N, C-alpha and C positions, 0 to 999 in steps of 0.2 A: 759698186752700184749695183743693187738686182736688176736683172733683166728677165722678162717674161714673153712669150708669144701666145695671142690670144686672138680669137676673131669673136664678131657681134652683129646681131640682126637688129637695126633701129627702125621702130615705126611709130605711127601717131597715137595710137590708142593702148591702154592696158589691155582690152578685150582683143585686139589683134595680136599683142604679143603672146597673149594666153593662149590663143588659139594656135598659134605657131609653135609653141611649146609642147603642145598636145601632139601637134604633128610629127615634131622631131623626136618623142618620146614613142611614137608609132612607127619609127624607123625611116622617116623620111630624111633627105641628106641636107644637112645643115648649109652647105656651099649653095645648092640649088634654090633653096628657100631665101637664101640671103641676096641671090642675083634677082629673084622675082620679087620679093617683098620689102628690102631694105630700103630706106631714104638717105643712107649714107654714102659716099662717093667708094667706100670699101667694097659695095656690093659687086662691083666690077671684078675683084679678086674673091668671092664668095664670103665677103666678111671679115677677110683676112686683115688683121690689123699689124701685122709684122711683128717684130720685136719692140717692146715698149719698156721704158724705164719708169720708175716712180714719178709723179707729178707731170707725166705727159698728157694723161688722160683727166677727164672730169673726175673729182674726189669720190664719188659712188662706183664708178667703174673700177678706177685705182684699187679701191677697197677690195672689190671682187678678184681683180687680175692677181693682186699679191698677198691676199689673206685666204680666199676660200680654195675648197678643195679642186684639185686638177681634174680635167675631162668630163666635167659635170656640166649642163647647161643651167647657168644661173639667172634668175630673174623671172617675171618681169621687174625693171628695176627703173625708176623715173629720173630724169636729167631735165636739164632746160632744154634739151635737143629732142626728147620724145621719151619713149620706151624702149629699151634694152633687153636683148637676150645676150649672155656672153659666156663663153667658153674658153678655158684657158688650157692651152696644151703643154707648157713647160714653163718653168721658173728656175733660174738659177740665180 
């Protein structure tokens, strides 16, 4: 079964996610922004989701983690939890 390592930032609005994505593109650190802005418990680890397997995350996030290019910030993506920015480090 595939495994991947990813991190994310979860916020309440698409506008907030878009603003954070701009800040990431300008060179701000993902983990620092996650700790400050994310509403997910993973914020304590800089947004680190650790190693995940298919089906562990909601479908929209699963699709990014297992199908989209690596080391790129994807999103904003909407789920029932809010708006996500997702970055995948590796997939095996």
